[in-house]
TIVEX-207205 format. One line per 3 residues: number of its first residue (from 1); their letters; for each residue x, y, z of N, C-alpha, C. Coordinates in Angstrom, 1 decimal, decimal comma. Layout:
residues N
NUM = A = X/Y/Z/X/Y/Z/X/Y/Z  ... .
//
This chain:
residues 201
1 = XXX = -37,2/63,6/91,2/-37,3/63,8/92,7/-37,7/65,2/93,0  -38,7/65,6/93,7/-39,1/66,9/94,0/-38,1/67,7/94,9  -37,9/69,1/94,6/-37,0/69,9/95,3/-37,8/70,7/96,4 .
4 = XXX = -37,2/70,8/97,5/-37,8/71,6/98,6/-36,9/72,8/98,8  -37,6/74,0/98,7/-36,9/75,3/98,9/-36,9/75,6/100,4  -35,8/75,5/101,0/-35,7/75,8/102,4/-35,3/77,3/102,7 .
7 = XXX = -35,0/78,1/101,7/-34,7/79,5/101,9/-35,9/80,3/102,3  -35,9/81,2/103,4/-37,0/82,0/103,8/-37,4/83,0/102,8  -38,1/82,6/101,8/-38,4/83,5/100,7/-39,3/84,7/101,1 .
10 = XXX = -40,1/84,5/102,1/-41,0/85,6/102,5/-40,1/86,8/103,0  -39,2/86,4/103,8/-38,3/87,5/104,3/-37,5/88,1/103,2  -37,1/87,4/102,2/-36,4/88,0/101,1/-37,3/88,9/100,3 .
13 = XXX = -38,5/88,5/100,2/-39,5/89,4/99,4/-39,8/90,7/100,2  -39,9/90,6/101,5/-40,1/91,8/102,3/-38,9/92,7/102,2  -37,7/92,1/102,2/-36,5/93,0/102,1/-36,4/93,6/100,7 .
16 = XXX = -36,8/92,9/99,7/-36,8/93,5/98,3/-37,8/94,6/98,2  -39,0/94,4/98,8/-40,0/95,5/98,7/-39,6/96,7/99,5  -38,9/96,5/100,7/-38,4/97,6/101,4/-37,4/98,4/100,7 .
19 = XXX = -36,5/97,7/100,0/-35,5/98,4/99,2/-36,1/99,2/98,1  -37,1/98,6/97,4/-37,8/99,3/96,3/-38,5/100,5/96,9  -39,2/100,4/98,0/-39,9/101,5/98,6/-38,9/102,6/99,0 .
22 = XXX = -37,7/102,2/99,5/-36,7/103,2/99,9/-36,2/103,9/98,7  -36,0/103,2/97,6/-35,5/103,9/96,4/-36,6/104,8/95,9  -37,8/104,3/95,9/-38,9/105,2/95,4/-39,1/106,4/96,3 .
25 = XXX = -38,9/106,2/97,6/-39,1/107,3/98,5/-38,0/108,4/98,3  -36,7/107,9/98,2/-35,6/108,8/97,9/-35,8/109,5/96,6  -36,3/108,8/95,6/-36,5/109,4/94,3/-37,6/110,5/94,4 .
28 = XXX = -38,7/110,2/95,2/-39,7/111,1/95,3/-39,2/112,4/96,1  -38,4/112,2/97,1/-37,8/113,3/97,8/-37,0/114,2/96,9  -36,2/113,5/96,1/-35,3/114,3/95,1/-36,1/115,0/94,1 .
31 = XXX = -37,2/114,3/93,7/-38,1/115,0/92,7/-38,8/116,2/93,3  -39,3/116,0/94,6/-39,9/117,1/95,3/-38,9/118,2/95,6  -37,7/117,9/95,9/-36,7/118,9/96,1/-36,4/119,7/94,9 .
34 = XXX = -36,3/118,9/93,7/-36,1/119,6/92,5/-37,2/120,6/92,1  -38,4/120,1/92,4/-39,6/121,0/92,1/-39,5/122,2/93,0  -39,2/122,0/94,3/-39,1/123,1/95,2/-38,1/124,1/94,8 .
37 = XXX = -36,9/123,6/94,3/-35,8/124,5/93,9/-36,3/125,3/92,7  -36,9/124,6/91,7/-37,4/125,3/90,5/-38,4/126,4/90,8  -39,4/126,0/91,7/-40,4/126,9/92,1/-39,8/128,1/92,9 .
40 = XXX = -38,9/127,8/93,8/-38,2/128,9/94,5/-37,4/129,8/93,6  -36,8/129,2/92,6/-36,0/130,0/91,6/-37,0/130,9/90,8  -38,1/130,4/90,4/-39,1/131,2/89,7/-39,6/132,3/90,5 .
43 = XXX = -39,9/132,0/91,8/-40,5/133,0/92,7/-39,4/134,1/92,9  -38,2/133,7/93,2/-37,1/134,7/93,4/-36,9/135,5/92,1  -36,9/134,8/91,0/-36,8/135,6/89,7/-37,9/136,6/89,5 .
46 = XXX = -39,1/136,2/89,9/-40,2/137,1/89,8/-40,1/138,3/90,7  -39,6/138,0/92,0/-39,4/139,0/93,0/-38,3/140,0/92,5  -37,2/139,4/92,0/-36,1/140,3/91,5/-36,6/141,2/90,3 .
49 = XXX = -37,4/140,6/89,4/-37,9/141,4/88,3/-38,8/142,5/88,8  -39,7/142,1/89,8/-40,6/143,2/90,3/-39,8/144,3/91,1  -38,8/143,8/91,8/-38,0/144,9/92,5/-37,3/145,8/91,5 .
52 = XXX = -36,8/145,2/90,4/-36,2/146,0/89,3/-37,2/147,0/88,7  -38,5/146,5/88,5/-39,5/147,4/88,0/-39,8/148,5/89,1  -39,9/148,1/90,3/-40,1/149,1/91,4/-39,0/150,2/91,4 .
55 = XXX = -37,8/149,7/91,3/-36,7/150,6/91,3/-36,8/151,6/90,1  -37,1/151,0/88,9/-37,3/151,9/87,7/-38,4/152,9/87,9  -39,5/152,4/88,5/-40,7/153,3/88,7/-40,3/154,4/89,7 .
58 = XXX = -39,6/154,0/90,8/-39,1/155,0/91,8/-38,2/156,1/91,1  -37,3/155,6/90,3/-36,4/156,6/89,6/-37,2/157,5/88,7  -38,2/156,9/87,9/-39,0/157,8/87,1/-39,9/158,7/87,9 .
61 = XXX = -40,4/158,3/89,0/-41,2/159,2/89,8/-40,4/160,3/90,4  -39,1/160,0/90,8/-38,2/161,0/91,3/-37,9/162,0/90,2  -37,7/161,5/89,0/-37,5/162,4/87,9/-38,7/163,3/87,6 .
64 = XXX = -39,9/162,7/87,6/-41,1/163,5/87,4/-41,3/164,5/88,6  -41,0/164,1/89,8/-41,1/165,1/90,9/-40,2/166,2/90,7  -39,0/166,0/90,3/-38,0/167,0/90,1/-38,5/167,9/88,9 .
67 = XXX = -39,1/167,4/87,9/-39,6/168,2/86,8/-40,8/169,0/87,2  -41,6/168,4/88,1/-42,8/169,1/88,6/-42,3/170,3/89,5  -41,3/170,1/90,3/-40,8/171,1/91,2/-40,2/172,3/90,3 .
70 = XXX = -39,5/171,9/89,2/-39,0/172,9/88,3/-40,1/173,7/87,7  -41,2/173,0/87,3/-42,3/173,7/86,6/-43,0/174,6/87,6  -43,2/174,2/88,9/-43,8/175,0/89,9/-42,9/176,2/90,2 .
73 = XXX = -41,6/176,0/90,2/-40,7/177,1/90,4/-40,8/178,1/89,3  -40,8/177,6/88,1/-41,0/178,5/86,9/-42,3/179,2/86,9  -43,4/178,6/87,4/-44,7/179,2/87,5/-44,6/180,3/88,5 .
76 = XXX = -43,9/180,1/89,7/-43,8/181,1/90,7/-43,0/182,3/90,1  -41,9/182,0/89,4/-41,2/183,1/88,8/-42,0/183,9/87,8  -42,8/183,1/87,1/-43,7/183,8/86,1/-44,7/184,7/86,8 .
79 = XXX = -45,3/184,2/87,9/-46,2/185,0/88,6/-45,5/186,3/89,2  -44,3/186,1/89,7/-43,6/187,2/90,3/-43,2/188,2/89,2  -42,8/187,7/88,1/-42,5/188,7/87,0/-43,8/189,4/86,5 .
82 = XXX = -44,9/188,7/86,5/-46,1/189,4/86,1/-46,5/190,5/87,1  -46,3/190,1/88,4/-46,6/191,1/89,5/-45,7/192,3/89,3  -44,4/192,1/89,0/-43,5/193,2/88,9/-43,9/194,0/87,7 .
85 = XXX = -44,3/193,4/86,6/-44,6/194,1/85,4/-45,9/195,0/85,7  -46,8/194,4/86,4/-48,0/195,1/86,7/-47,7/196,3/87,6  -46,8/196,1/88,6/-46,4/197,3/89,4/-45,7/198,3/88,6 .
88 = XXX = -44,8/197,9/87,7/-44,1/198,9/86,9/-45,1/199,6/86,0  -46,0/198,9/85,4/-47,0/199,5/84,5/-47,9/200,5/85,3  -48,3/200,1/86,6/-49,1/201,0/87,4/-48,3/202,2/87,8 .
91 = XXX = -47,0/202,0/88,1/-46,2/203,2/88,4/-46,0/204,1/87,2  -45,9/203,5/86,0/-45,7/204,4/84,8/-47,0/205,2/84,6  -48,2/204,5/84,9/-49,4/205,2/84,6/-49,7/206,3/85,7 .
94 = XXX = -49,3/206,0/87,0/-49,6/206,9/88,1/-48,5/207,9/88,3  -47,4/207,8/87,6/-46,3/208,8/87,8/-46,7/210,2/87,6  -47,5/210,6/86,6/-47,9/212,0/86,5/-49,1/212,3/87,3 .
97 = XXX = -49,7/211,4/88,0/-50,9/211,7/88,8/-50,6/212,6/89,9  -49,5/212,4/90,6/-49,2/213,3/91,8/-49,0/214,7/91,4  -48,5/214,9/90,2/-48,4/216,3/89,7/-49,8/216,9/89,5 .
100 = XXX = -50,7/216,1/88,9/-52,1/216,6/88,7/-52,8/216,8/90,0  -52,5/215,9/91,0/-53,2/216,1/92,3/-52,7/217,3/93,0  -51,4/217,6/93,0/-51,0/218,9/93,6/-51,5/220,1/92,9 .
103 = XXX = -51,6/220,0/91,6/-52,1/221,1/90,8/-53,6/221,3/91,2  -54,3/220,2/91,3/-55,7/220,3/91,7/-55,9/220,8/93,1  -55,0/220,4/94,0/-55,1/221,0/95,3/-55,0/222,5/95,4 .
106 = XXX = -54,2/223,0/94,5/-54,0/224,4/94,4/-55,2/225,1/93,7  -55,6/224,5/92,6/-56,7/225,1/91,8/-58,0/225,1/92,5  -58,3/224,0/93,3/-59,6/223,9/94,0/-59,6/224,7/95,2 .
109 = XXX = -58,5/225,2/95,7/-58,5/225,9/97,0/-59,1/227,3/96,8  -60,2/227,6/97,4/-60,8/229,0/97,2/-60,1/230,0/98,1  -60,4/231,3/97,9/-59,8/232,4/98,7/-60,3/232,2/100,1 .
112 = XXX = -59,5/232,5/101,0/-59,8/232,4/102,4/-59,7/231,0/103,0  -59,1/230,1/102,3/-58,8/228,8/102,7/-57,4/228,4/102,5  -56,7/227,9/103,5/-55,3/227,4/103,2/-55,1/226,1/104,0 .
115 = XXX = -54,3/225,2/103,4/-54,0/223,9/104,0/-52,8/223,9/104,9  -52,9/223,2/106,0/-51,8/223,0/106,9/-51,1/221,7/106,8  -51,9/220,7/106,3/-51,3/219,3/106,2/-52,1/218,5/105,1 .
118 = XXX = -51,3/217,8/104,3/-51,9/216,9/103,3/-51,3/215,5/103,6  -52,1/214,5/103,8/-51,7/213,1/104,0/-52,3/212,2/103,0  -51,5/211,4/102,3/-52,0/210,4/101,3/-51,8/209,0/101,8 .
121 = XXX = -52,8/208,2/101,8/-52,8/206,8/102,1/-53,4/206,0/100,9  -52,5/205,4/100,2/-52,9/204,8/98,9/-53,5/205,8/98,0  -54,8/205,7/97,8/-55,5/206,7/96,9/-56,5/207,6/97,7 .
124 = XXX = -56,3/207,6/99,0/-57,1/208,5/99,8/-56,3/209,7/100,3  -56,9/210,8/100,4/-56,2/212,1/100,8/-56,9/212,6/102,0  -56,1/213,0/103,0/-56,6/213,7/104,2/-56,1/215,1/104,2 .
127 = XXX = -57,0/216,1/104,1/-56,6/217,5/104,0/-57,0/218,2/105,3  -56,0/218,8/105,9/-56,3/219,7/107,1/-55,9/221,1/106,8  -56,7/222,0/107,3/-56,4/223,4/107,1/-57,3/224,3/107,9 .
130 = XXX = -57,2/225,6/107,5/-58,0/226,7/108,1/-58,8/227,4/107,1  -60,0/227,9/107,5/-60,8/228,7/106,6/-61,4/229,8/107,3  -61,6/230,9/106,6/-62,2/232,1/107,2/-63,7/231,8/107,7 .
133 = XXX = -64,3/230,9/107,0/-65,7/230,5/107,4/-66,0/229,1/106,9  -67,1/228,6/107,5/-67,5/227,2/107,1/-68,0/227,2/105,6  -68,5/228,4/105,2/-69,0/228,5/103,8/-67,9/228,3/102,8 .
136 = XXX = -66,7/228,8/103,2/-65,6/228,6/102,3/-65,1/227,1/102,2  -65,3/226,4/103,4/-65,0/225,0/103,4/-66,0/224,2/102,4  -67,3/224,6/102,5/-68,2/224,0/101,6/-67,9/224,3/100,1 .
139 = XXX = -67,4/225,5/99,9/-67,0/225,9/98,5/-65,8/225,0/98,1  -64,9/224,8/99,0/-63,7/224,0/98,7/-64,1/222,5/98,4  -65,1/222,0/99,1/-65,6/220,7/98,8/-66,3/220,6/97,5 .
142 = XXX = -67,0/221,6/97,1/-67,6/221,6/95,8/-66,6/221,7/94,7  -65,5/222,4/94,9/-64,4/222,5/93,9/-63,8/221,1/93,8  -63,6/220,4/94,9/-63,0/219,1/94,8/-63,9/218,1/94,1 .
145 = XXX = -65,2/218,3/94,4/-66,2/217,4/93,7/-66,2/217,6/92,2  -65,9/218,7/91,7/-65,9/219,0/90,3/-64,6/218,8/89,7  -63,6/218,4/90,4/-62,2/218,2/89,9/-62,2/216,9/89,1 .
148 = XXX = -61,3/216,9/88,1/-61,1/215,7/87,3/-60,2/214,6/88,0  -59,4/215,1/89,0/-58,4/214,2/89,6/-58,7/214,0/91,1  -59,7/214,6/91,6/-60,1/214,4/93,0/-61,6/214,1/93,0 .
151 = XXX = -62,1/213,3/94,0/-63,5/213,0/94,0/-63,9/212,6/95,4  -65,2/212,6/95,6/-65,8/212,1/96,9/-65,3/212,8/98,1  -65,4/214,2/98,2/-65,0/214,9/99,4/-66,0/214,6/100,5 .
154 = XXX = -65,4/214,5/101,7/-66,3/214,2/102,9/-65,6/215,0/104,1  -66,5/215,7/104,8/-66,0/216,5/105,9/-65,9/215,6/107,1  -64,7/215,7/107,8/-64,5/214,9/109,0/-64,6/215,7/110,2 .
157 = XXX = -63,9/216,8/110,2/-63,9/217,7/111,4/-64,1/219,1/111,0  -64,9/219,9/111,7/-65,0/221,4/111,5/-65,2/222,0/112,8  -64,2/222,8/113,2/-64,2/223,5/114,5/-64,1/225,0/114,3 .
160 = XXX = -65,0/225,7/114,8/-65,1/227,1/114,7/-64,4/227,7/115,9  -63,5/228,6/115,6/-62,7/229,2/116,7/-63,4/230,5/117,2  -64,0/230,5/118,4/-64,6/231,7/118,9/-65,8/232,2/118,0 .
163 = XXX = -65,7/233,4/117,7/-66,8/234,0/116,9/-66,2/235,1/116,0  -67,0/235,6/115,1/-66,6/236,6/114,2/-65,7/236,1/113,1  -64,6/236,7/113,0/-63,6/236,3/111,9/-62,5/235,4/112,4 .
166 = XXX = -62,8/234,7/113,5/-61,8/233,8/114,0/-61,4/232,7/113,1  -62,3/232,3/112,3/-62,1/231,2/111,3/-62,4/229,8/111,9  -62,1/228,8/111,0/-62,5/227,5/111,4/-61,4/226,5/111,0 .
169 = XXX = -61,1/225,6/111,8/-60,2/224,5/111,5/-61,0/223,3/110,9  -60,5/222,7/109,8/-61,3/221,6/109,2/-60,3/220,5/108,8  -61,0/219,3/108,8/-60,3/218,1/108,3/-61,3/217,4/107,3 .
172 = XXX = -60,9/217,3/106,1/-61,8/216,6/105,1/-61,0/215,5/104,4  -61,7/214,6/103,9/-61,1/213,5/103,1/-61,6/213,5/101,7  -60,7/213,0/100,8/-61,1/212,9/99,3/-60,3/211,8/98,7 .
175 = XXX = -60,8/211,3/97,6/-60,2/210,2/96,9/-59,5/210,7/95,7  -58,4/210,1/95,3/-57,6/210,4/94,1/-58,1/209,5/93,0  -58,3/210,1/91,8/-58,8/209,4/90,7/-58,0/209,8/89,4 .
178 = XXX = -58,0/209,0/88,4/-57,3/209,2/87,2/-58,3/209,2/86,0  -58,7/210,3/85,5/-59,6/210,3/84,4/-59,1/209,7/83,1  -57,8/209,4/83,0/-57,3/208,7/81,8/-57,5/207,2/81,9 .
181 = XXX = -57,9/206,7/83,0/-58,1/205,2/83,1/-59,6/204,9/83,1  -60,0/203,8/82,5/-61,4/203,4/82,5/-61,9/203,1/83,9  -63,1/203,5/84,1/-63,8/203,2/85,4/-64,0/201,8/85,6 .
184 = XXX = -63,8/201,3/86,8/-64,1/199,9/87,1/-65,0/199,8/88,3  -65,5/198,6/88,6/-66,5/198,5/89,7/-65,9/198,8/91,0  -64,6/198,5/91,1/-63,9/198,7/92,4/-63,4/200,1/92,5 .
187 = XXX = -63,4/200,9/91,5/-63,0/202,3/91,5/-64,1/203,1/90,9  -65,2/203,3/91,6/-66,3/204,0/91,1/-66,0/205,5/90,9  -66,5/206,0/89,8/-66,2/207,4/89,5/-67,3/208,4/89,8 .
190 = XXX = -68,4/207,8/90,5/-69,5/208,6/90,8/-69,1/209,7/91,9  -69,5/210,9/91,7/-69,0/212,0/92,6/-70,0/212,1/93,7  -69,5/212,5/94,9/-70,4/212,8/96,0/-71,0/214,2/95,8 .
193 = XXX = -72,2/214,4/96,0/-72,9/215,7/95,9/-72,9/216,4/97,2  -72,5/217,6/97,2/-72,4/218,4/98,4/-73,3/219,6/98,3  -74,3/219,7/99,2/-75,2/220,8/99,1/-74,6/222,1/99,6 .
196 = XXX = -75,0/223,2/99,0/-74,4/224,4/99,3/-74,7/224,8/100,8  -75,8/224,4/101,3/-76,2/224,8/102,7/-75,9/223,7/103,7  -75,0/222,7/103,3/-74,7/221,6/104,2/-74,0/222,0/105,4 .
199 = XXX = -73,2/223,1/105,3/-72,4/223,5/106,4/-72,9/224,9/106,8  -73,3/225,1/108,0/-73,8/226,4/108,4/-72,6/227,2/109,1  -72,7/228,5/109,0/-71,7/229,3/109,6/-71,8/229,2/111,1 .
//
């Protein structure tokens, strides 16, 4: 005798497929969540590692900056010491110069001429004085020109007082030199030529 199935099998089949779909959907969500967690963990790990590297690089850069600052400070000290050594050496070389300069001021001074003021600015000398005549001033300039420690005389002012033997006030300039040092471009040793008749009475 044939059997007739009166159970609504289509409804049961749809329910079974919905359950399977739900299970598959939940499994897919869990799988996607697991993948997201793993990816996030890897990204966070990479970020942490990069931050660690950045921190290390910053520390190394700070150390290098400190070392560079120390090197620059040492270089400044070195330059300062060199400058001091040069000043000391220059002072040692120039210490006897003033003695020779005063000696030459006396030796080059002709009769009838005397100085009232001597002013030194670095290696330049300004000489003020009185002379019996302008010819004696010219003689004084020639003596300076032939000196070993003085050079390049130049007349700045010459004032004759009245007439006769009243004399003349003069102001002339000269440069200080050291014959013991080699000549350089910035310290020429060429002497100024003074003509005997350059100054008239």
